[in-house]
C-alpha positions in Angstrom: 17.4 132.2 -246.2 18.5 133.1 -249.3 17.1 130.3 -251.7 14.9 127.3 -251.1 14.0 124.1 -253.7 10.3 125.3 -252.8 8.2 127.7 -251.0 4.7 127.1 -249.7 2.7 130.3 -248.9 0.4 129.6 -246.5 1.0 127.2 -243.7 -2.9 126.5 -242.7 -3.9 122.6 -242.8 -3.5 121.9 -246.5 0.0 123.8 -246.4 1.9 122.2 -243.6 0.6 119.0 -244.7 2.2 119.3 -248.2 5.0 120.6 -246.6 5.2 117.7 -244.4 4.8 115.2 -246.8 7.5 116.9 -249.4 9.8 116.7 -246.5 8.9 112.9 -245.8 10.1 111.8 -249.6 12.5 114.4 -250.7 15.6 116.0 -249.9 14.5 119.1 -251.0 15.0 122.4 -249.3 11.5 123.9 -248.2 10.7 126.8 -247.1 6.7 127.4 -245.6 6.1 130.9 -244.8 2.8 132.5 -243.7 1.9 136.3 -242.1 0.7 134.7 -239.0 1.5 131.6 -237.2 0.8 128.4 -238.4 -2.9 127.3 -237.9 -3.8 130.3 -236.6 -6.5 131.7 -238.9 -9.6 129.5 -239.9 -8.2 126.2 -238.9 -8.7 126.9 -235.5 -12.5 128.4 -236.5 -13.7 125.3 -238.3 -15.8 122.5 -236.7 -13.4 119.6 -237.6 -16.0 117.4 -239.0 -15.2 114.2 -241.5 -18.4 113.6 -243.8 -16.8 110.1 -245.7 -20.1 110.6 -247.9 -19.1 112.9 -250.9 -20.8 113.6 -254.5 -18.1 111.7 -256.1 -16.5 108.0 -255.9 -12.9 110.5 -256.6 -13.9 112.3 -253.3 -15.0 109.2 -251.3 -11.7 107.5 -252.1 -9.9 110.8 -250.9 -11.8 111.5 -248.0 -11.4 107.7 -246.7 -7.7 108.2 -247.1 -7.8 111.0 -245.1 -10.1 109.1 -242.6 -7.3 107.0 -242.2 -4.7 109.5 -241.8 -6.1 111.2 -239.0 -6.5 107.7 -237.5 -2.8 107.4 -237.5 -2.0 110.9 -237.0 -0.2 110.5 -233.7 1.2 107.5 -234.4 2.9 108.9 -237.5 3.9 112.1 -236.9 4.3 112.2 -232.9 1.7 114.7 -232.6 -1.3 115.3 -230.4 -4.9 115.1 -232.5 -8.1 114.6 -230.6 -10.5 113.0 -232.6 -13.7 111.1 -231.9 -15.6 108.3 -234.3 -18.7 109.6 -233.4 -20.9 109.0 -236.6 -23.2 111.0 -238.2 -27.2 111.5 -239.0 -27.7 112.9 -242.2 -31.3 114.6 -242.6 -34.1 115.2 -244.6 -37.0 117.0 -244.2 -38.3 117.4 -247.6 -39.7 114.5 -250.3 -36.9 116.3 -252.5 -34.2 115.9 -250.2 -35.5 112.7 -248.8 -34.8 111.2 -252.8 -31.4 112.9 -252.6 -30.6 110.6 -249.4 -31.4 107.4 -251.9 -28.8 108.4 -254.0 -26.5 109.4 -251.2 -27.0 105.7 -249.9 -26.6 104.0 -253.1 -23.3 105.9 -254.2 -22.3 104.9 -250.0 -22.8 101.1 -250.8 -20.8 101.1 -254.3 -17.9 103.0 -252.6 -17.7 100.6 -249.3 -18.8 102.7 -246.9 -20.8 101.6 -243.9 -24.2 104.0 -244.1 -28.0 102.8 -243.1 -31.1 104.1 -243.6 -33.1 104.9 -240.0 -36.3 106.2 -238.9 -36.7 109.5 -237.3 -37.5 107.9 -233.8 -33.8 105.9 -234.0 -32.3 108.8 -235.4 -33.8 110.6 -232.1 -32.8 107.7 -229.6 -29.0 107.7 -231.2 -28.9 111.8 -230.6 -30.3 112.6 -227.0 -30.9 116.7 -228.4 -32.7 115.2 -231.9 -36.7 115.3 -232.2 -38.4 113.2 -234.8 -40.9 115.6 -235.6 -40.6 116.8 -239.3 -38.2 114.4 -240.3 -38.6 112.5 -243.7 -35.3 110.6 -244.0 -31.9 110.2 -242.2 -28.8 108.3 -243.2 -26.7 106.8 -240.4 -23.1 107.4 -241.5 -21.2 104.9 -239.1 -17.6 105.8 -239.8 -17.7 109.5 -239.7 -15.7 111.6 -237.2 -14.6 114.7 -235.7 -11.4 116.0 -234.5 -9.7 119.2 -233.0 -9.0 121.2 -236.2 -6.0 123.2 -235.2 -3.9 120.3 -234.1 -4.3 119.4 -237.8 -2.1 122.2 -239.1 0.2 122.7 -235.8 0.9 119.0 -236.1 1.9 118.9 -239.4 3.8 122.1 -239.1 5.8 120.6 -235.8 6.7 117.6 -237.7 7.5 119.0 -241.1 10.1 121.5 -239.3 11.3 118.1 -237.3 12.3 116.7 -240.8 13.8 119.9 -242.1 11.3 122.4 -243.6 12.4 126.2 -242.9 9.3 127.4 -241.1 8.9 131.3 -241.3 5.9 132.5 -239.3 4.8 136.2 -239.5 6.8 136.3 -242.8 4.1 137.5 -245.3 5.0 137.2 -249.1 5.3 140.8 -250.6 5.6 139.9 -254.0 6.3 136.7 -256.0 9.3 137.4 -258.5 8.9 136.4 -262.5 11.5 136.0 -265.0 10.4 134.8 -268.6 7.4 133.1 -267.5 9.0 131.3 -264.7 9.0 131.7 -260.9 12.3 132.9 -259.4 11.3 133.8 -256.2 9.7 135.3 -253.3 10.1 138.7 -251.5 9.5 138.9 -248.1 10.0 141.4 -245.2 13.5 139.6 -244.8 14.7 139.9 -248.3 14.2 137.8 -251.5 14.2 133.7 -251.2 15.0 132.7 -254.5 13.2 129.2 -256.1 12.1 127.6 -258.9 8.5 126.7 -257.6 6.0 128.2 -255.1 2.6 127.0 -253.9 0.1 129.0 -253.1 -1.7 127.4 -249.8 -2.5 130.9 -248.3 -6.3 130.3 -247.9 -8.2 133.6 -247.5 -5.2 135.3 -249.1 -5.0 132.9 -252.0 -6.3 135.3 -254.5 -4.2 138.1 -253.0 -0.8 135.9 -253.9 -2.1 134.8 -257.1 -2.4 138.2 -258.2 0.9 138.7 -257.4 1.8 137.0 -260.4 -1.2 138.6 -262.6 -3.3 135.5 -262.0 -6.9 135.8 -261.7 -8.9 132.7 -260.3 -12.2 132.6 -259.0 -11.2 132.3 -255.2 -14.1 133.8 -252.4 -13.3 133.9 -248.7 -16.9 133.4 -247.2 -17.3 133.7 -243.5 -18.8 130.8 -241.7 -19.6 131.1 -238.1 -20.5 128.7 -235.5 -21.3 128.6 -231.6 -20.1 126.3 -228.8 -22.7 126.4 -226.2 -22.5 126.3 -222.6 -22.4 123.0 -221.0 -25.6 120.3 -221.4 -26.8 117.3 -219.7 -26.5 114.3 -222.3 -23.8 115.8 -224.5 -21.6 112.6 -225.0 -18.0 112.7 -226.9 -20.1 109.4 -228.8 -23.1 111.5 -229.7 -23.5 111.4 -233.9 -23.2 114.4 -235.3 -26.1 115.7 -237.2 -26.6 117.7 -240.2 -29.9 119.0 -241.5 -29.7 119.2 -245.4 -32.3 122.2 -246.3 -31.4 124.3 -243.6 -27.5 123.5 -244.2 -27.3 123.2 -239.8 -24.9 120.8 -238.3 -24.2 120.1 -234.9 -21.7 118.0 -232.8 -20.5 117.3 -229.7 -17.6 120.0 -228.1 -16.8 118.9 -224.7 -19.6 119.2 -222.3 -21.6 120.9 -224.9 -22.1 121.3 -228.8 -20.5 123.4 -231.4 -23.3 123.8 -233.9 -23.1 126.1 -237.3 -24.9 126.9 -240.7 -24.2 127.5 -244.5 -26.5 130.2 -244.7 -28.6 131.8 -247.8 -26.5 134.4 -248.1 -23.1 134.6 -247.0 -20.8 137.7 -246.2 -18.0 137.4 -248.9 -14.9 138.9 -248.1 -13.0 140.6 -251.5 -9.0 141.1 -251.7 -9.5 144.6 -250.7 -10.3 143.6 -247.4 -7.9 141.3 -246.7 -4.7 142.5 -246.4 -1.5 140.8 -245.1 -1.9 142.5 -241.4 -5.8 141.0 -241.1 -6.5 138.7 -238.9 -9.3 136.0 -238.9 -10.0 137.0 -235.0 -10.7 140.5 -235.9 -13.5 139.2 -238.5 -16.6 140.6 -237.7 -19.8 138.3 -236.9 -23.4 138.2 -236.5 -25.3 136.2 -233.6 -28.7 137.2 -235.4 -27.8 134.8 -238.3 -27.6 132.0 -235.9 -30.8 133.0 -234.2 -32.3 132.4 -237.4 -31.0 129.1 -238.3 -31.6 127.9 -234.6 -35.2 129.0 -235.1 -35.3 127.3 -238.5 -34.7 123.8 -237.0 -36.4 124.4 -233.5 -38.5 121.3 -234.3 -35.7 119.1 -234.9 -33.2 120.8 -232.4 -35.0 122.7 -229.5 -32.1 122.8 -227.7 -30.1 125.4 -230.1 -32.6 127.9 -229.0 -32.7 127.4 -225.5 -29.0 126.8 -224.5 -26.5 129.9 -223.6 -23.7 130.6 -225.9 -20.3 130.2 -224.8 -18.6 131.4 -227.7 -19.4 132.5 -231.0 -16.6 132.3 -233.6 -16.2 132.4 -237.3 -13.6 131.9 -240.2 -12.9 132.2 -243.7 -12.9 129.2 -246.1 -12.5 130.2 -249.3 -15.1 129.0 -252.2 -14.6 128.2 -255.8 -17.9 128.2 -258.2 -17.8 124.5 -258.9 -17.6 123.6 -255.0 -14.2 121.7 -255.9 -10.7 122.3 -254.3 -8.2 124.3 -256.4 -5.2 122.4 -257.1 -2.1 121.7 -259.2 0.2 124.3 -261.8 -1.1 127.8 -262.6 -2.7 128.0 -266.2 0.3 130.3 -267.9 3.2 130.4 -265.0 6.0 127.5 -264.4 6.6 126.9 -261.3 3.4 128.0 -259.8 1.1 125.7 -258.1 -2.4 126.1 -256.2 -3.3 124.0 -252.6 -6.2 126.1 -252.3 -10.3 126.5 -252.3 -10.8 124.5 -249.3 -14.5 124.9 -250.0 -15.8 124.6 -246.3 -13.9 120.7 -246.2 -10.1 121.7 -246.6 -9.1 120.7 -243.1 -10.7 117.2 -243.2 -9.1 116.2 -246.4 -5.8 117.7 -246.0 -3.9 114.7 -245.1 -5.0 113.4 -248.6 -4.3 116.2 -250.5 -1.4 117.0 -248.9 0.0 113.6 -249.5 -1.3 113.9 -253.5 0.1 117.1 -253.8 3.8 116.0 -252.8 3.2 113.1 -255.4 2.3 115.4 -258.4 5.2 118.1 -257.7 7.7 115.3 -256.7 6.8 112.8 -260.0 5.3 115.3 -262.5 2.0 113.4 -262.5 -1.4 114.7 -260.8 -3.3 111.6 -258.9 -6.0 110.2 -260.9 -8.2 111.2 -258.0 -7.7 115.1 -258.1 -8.8 115.3 -262.2 -11.7 117.3 -261.4 -10.0 119.8 -259.0 -7.0 120.9 -261.8 -6.2 124.8 -261.8 -6.4 125.1 -265.0 -10.3 124.3 -265.2 -10.2 128.1 -264.7 -8.0 129.5 -267.3 -10.7 131.3 -268.5 -12.1 132.9 -265.5 -10.5 136.3 -266.0 -13.9 136.7 -268.6 -16.4 135.7 -266.1 -18.1 138.5 -264.0 -17.2 139.1 -260.6 -21.0 139.1 -259.4 -21.3 135.8 -261.0 -18.7 134.3 -259.5 -19.4 135.4 -256.0 -23.2 134.0 -256.7 -22.1 130.8 -257.5 -19.6 130.4 -254.3 -22.5 131.1 -252.4 -24.7 128.9 -254.0 -21.8 126.1 -253.2 -21.7 127.3 -249.9 -25.5 127.0 -249.0 -25.7 123.9 -250.6 -22.6 122.0 -249.4 -25.2 118.9 -247.8 -26.4 118.6 -251.2 -29.8 119.7 -250.8 -32.5 119.6 -253.7 
């Protein structure tokens, strides 16, 4: 391939969703390249949980749109997607977090979500693995769902190809070629592909791709671990997911057992030097002791986590930003270079809406109003920020993803 109207670097959920939405809305020549296979890195190691109750009205609107797209995914794309409307329980164990739930409930009602306060005993009746001891408050979010995460990226990739996108797996972007402050091409092992537009959707590799253009934005790959348990009596697809706020522990049904994880206090972060194009997330070193400590922390509410056997320990590399918001849109300082990155441990669930909105932005030149807080240019001065402060703020956003006080 010698040229393309637009090249998307990264075939995870955000990159494939964008490629598909561009293809169905235009006659552009689109190349989607990745140093690995589509949806093979963090996507299959994600939890695949959709939480409708977000921290702002704009994010609630976006995740509601994504939730609709997940529900109609198979019909719209003719691609498989396993999903289940289980609902979820957001749980406080401290008075200060119970007060946060009051604000959450108010915001949910204002934004038309089906959410209610329930007692700890009611929560335990809904989820057979939950115990009411030590719980101060619960929100039941009825329309939260979960899905098989890898199917988002592989489904969008297949549908994009069917609509004419050129998929180039195992094709790393060696360099971004620029001239007079404009993108003019991408160098690959197969040769240079000329293009006026490049979208950096490379996930954990996004910062390295940007660095090829001498752009340094605060994107920190952060290890996230999860366990798939051995089969459990009582595990049901309809059992509500659990999120314990201060412990930052979650559970959902997975087959005949559970999938559970934790956003720990001091997560391992990776630097650009740790991640070359040959690195595979499957080789990420994991630490079972972190999971054991998390299970001990919630033993009063979820005693099953300490007792059940571990079938699989897995880990991915979500990319965090210091303010916990996605990184979207044109790069500050280089014409034709866009970002679709900074998943902040929620990129898969919102990818259908982000892909749709980014396609509109690129084709029409106007950003969706709900993207306002996520523009890439908000970090235009980030090069002046100390790297240790960037990492510390990203770790804080990771730990407090559930909004604990």
